[in-house]
C-alpha positions in Angstrom: 4.9 16.4 -11.8 5.8 13.3 -13.2 5.4 12.4 -16.8 2.2 9.9 -17.9 5.0 7.6 -19.4 6.6 7.3 -15.8 3.3 6.5 -14.4 2.6 3.5 -17.1 6.0 2.0 -15.8 4.1 0.8 -12.7 1.6 -2.1 -12.7 -0.6 -0.2 -10.1 -1.9 1.9 -13.4 -2.6 -1.2 -15.6 -5.8 -0.4 -17.3 -6.2 3.3 -16.3 -6.7 5.6 -19.6 -4.2 8.3 -20.3 -6.8 10.9 -19.2 -6.8 9.9 -15.7 -3.3 9.2 -15.8 -2.8 12.6 -16.4 -4.8 13.4 -13.4 -2.8 11.0 -11.5 0.6 12.7 -12.6 -0.6 16.1 -11.4 -0.6 14.6 -7.8 2.5 12.2 -8.1 6.0 12.5 -6.9 9.2 10.2 -6.4 10.8 9.8 -3.1 13.8 8.1 -1.7 14.4 6.5 1.7 17.1 5.1 3.4 17.4 1.6 4.7 16.5 2.1 8.4 14.4 4.9 8.5 10.4 5.0 9.0 8.2 6.3 6.1 5.7 6.8 8.5 4.4 5.3 12.3 1.4 3.9 13.3 -1.2 7.0 14.3 0.5 9.4 12.1 -1.5 11.2 9.9 -2.0 9.3 6.5 -1.2 11.5 3.8 -0.2 9.5 0.7 -0.7 6.2 -1.0 2.6 4.5 -1.8 3.9 2.4 -4.7 7.1 0.9 -4.5 9.6 1.4 -7.5 12.5 -0.4 -5.9 13.5 -1.4 -2.6 12.0 -3.4 0.4 9.5 -2.2 3.1 8.3 -3.8 6.2 4.7 -3.1 7.6 5.2 -3.4 11.4 2.9 -3.0 14.4 3.5 -2.8 18.2 1.9 -5.2 20.9 1.2 -3.7 24.3 3.3 -0.6 23.2 6.7 -2.8 23.5 7.0 -5.3 21.2 7.2 -4.7 17.4 6.0 -7.4 15.1 6.4 -7.4 11.3 3.3 -8.4 9.7 4.4 -8.1 5.9 6.9 -6.9 3.5 6.5 -5.1 0.2 8.6 -4.9 -2.7 8.6 -3.6 -6.5 5.1 -2.6 -7.5 3.4 -3.1 -4.4 1.6 -0.3 -2.7 0.6 0.9 0.8 -0.9 3.6 2.7 -4.8 3.0 1.7 -5.4 4.9 5.2 -5.0 7.9 2.9 -8.3 7.6 1.1 -10.3 6.3 3.9 -11.3 8.1 6.9 -10.0 8.8 9.6 -6.8 9.1 7.3 -4.4 7.9 10.0 -1.7 5.2 9.7 -2.8 1.8 11.1 0.8 0.5 11.2 4.3 1.9 10.6 6.3 1.3 7.6 10.1 0.8 8.0 12.7 0.8 5.4 14.6 -2.7 4.9 16.8 -1.6 2.0 17.0 1.6 0.3 13.7 2.3 -1.3 12.0 4.8 -3.9 8.5 5.1 -3.8 5.9 6.9 -5.7 3.6 8.9 -3.8 0.1 10.0 -4.5 -1.3 12.8 -2.7 -4.5 11.0 -0.7 -6.3 14.7 -0.4 -6.2 15.6 -4.0 -7.0 12.0 -5.1 -10.0 12.0 -2.8 -11.2 15.0 -4.7 -10.2 13.5 -8.0 -12.3 10.5 -7.3 -15.4 12.6 -5.9 -15.4 14.4 -9.6 -14.9 11.3 -11.7 -16.7 8.2 -10.6 -14.8 6.1 -13.1 -11.2 7.1 -11.6 -12.8 6.9 -8.1 -14.2 3.2 -8.6 -10.6 2.1 -10.3 -9.0 3.8 -7.2 -11.2 2.1 -4.6 -11.0 -1.3 -6.6 -7.0 -1.2 -6.1 -7.6 0.0 -2.4 -9.8 -2.9 -1.6 -7.6 -5.4 -3.0 -4.6 -3.7 -0.7 -6.7 -3.9 2.3 -7.6 -7.8 1.5 -4.0 -8.5 1.0 -2.9 -6.9 4.2 -5.8 -8.6 6.0 -4.9 -12.0 4.6 -0.7 -11.4 5.5 -1.5 -10.2 9.1 -4.0 -13.5 9.9 -0.9 -15.4 8.5 1.4 -13.8 10.7 -0.8 -14.2 13.7 -1.2 -17.9 12.9 2.5 -18.4 12.4 3.4 -16.6 15.6 1.0 -18.9 17.7 1.1 -22.0 15.9 4.0 -22.1 13.3 4.1 -22.5 9.5 2.4 -25.8 9.4 -0.8 -24.6 10.1 -0.6 -21.2 8.2 -0.7 -23.7 5.2 -3.7 -25.6 6.5 -6.0 -22.7 7.2 -5.5 -20.7 4.1 -7.1 -21.1 0.5 -5.6 -19.8 -2.3 -8.3 -17.3 -3.3 -6.5 -15.9 -6.4 -7.5 -18.9 -8.2 -11.3 -18.3 -7.7 -13.4 -16.8 -10.4 -15.0 -14.5 -7.9 
């Protein structure tokens, strides 16, 4: 079990009250990954939500079971593994370690149970998961446009939604 003070070092937990952090500390652990290894592969069971403490990890998928396409890269304070809290709890892409990385792991099954028992915590986590999916979808769309039309077209197509009040 990690200390609440350690969890407060991660931006992911900003705004979460200490009693909820204590619940998260029970299901949290740190794990190191070496450059060149896979954290998980597309189709694997998704057991954890990951928050990057240090390092760099690529999001990859296969096209026609042959060509690997890198869709995004995550770094410190980025998070991934939303499939651990959304059915069918299967990884939708692979995560490949680009440099030695340390991640905070949150057990998806235990988090889902905690969310059922505490709707405020559930809302907080689902809001984070929705943001994660939205960012991943945007990065995937950018990569698809880039791979077909080039960087110039990516800039034309996308609007900066972060400036929007909604």
